[in-house]
C-alpha positions in Angstrom: -40.0 -32.2 23.1 -38.8 -35.6 24.4 -41.9 -37.2 22.9 -41.1 -35.8 19.5 -37.5 -37.1 19.7 -38.8 -40.5 20.7 -41.4 -40.6 17.9 -38.8 -39.6 15.3 -36.3 -42.2 16.5 -38.9 -45.0 16.6 -39.9 -44.1 13.0 -36.2 -44.2 12.0 -35.8 -47.6 13.7 -38.9 -48.9 11.9 -37.5 -47.9 8.5 -34.1 -49.5 9.3 -35.8 -52.7 10.4 -38.0 -52.8 7.3 -34.9 -52.5 5.1 -33.2 -55.3 7.0 -36.2 -57.6 6.7 -36.6 -56.8 2.9 -32.9 -57.7 2.4 -33.4 -60.9 4.3 -36.4 -61.8 2.2 -34.3 -61.6 -1.0 -31.6 -63.9 0.4 -34.2 -66.3 1.7 -35.8 -66.5 -1.8 -32.3 -67.2 -3.3 -31.8 -70.0 -0.8 -35.2 -71.5 -1.4 -34.8 -71.5 -5.2 -31.4 -73.2 -5.0 -32.9 -75.9 -2.7 -35.8 -76.4 -5.1 -33.4 -76.8 -8.0 -31.4 -79.4 -6.1 -34.5 -81.3 -5.1 -35.7 -81.3 -8.7 -32.3 -82.4 -10.0 -32.0 -85.2 -7.4 -35.5 -86.4 -8.3 -34.7 -86.6 -12.0 -31.4 -88.4 -11.4 -33.0 -90.8 -8.9 -35.8 -91.8 -11.3 -33.6 -94.1 -13.4 
């Protein structure tokens, strides 16, 4: 019985961690795209 409880709790923990990682991936993509936009903007302005 204890093994079943541990298995269920580990599966639940895995699902929670997967949701956290997916949420972090979305915010990392937003940060990366904003940095890329700034780099492109500075490159265009600096080419005068």
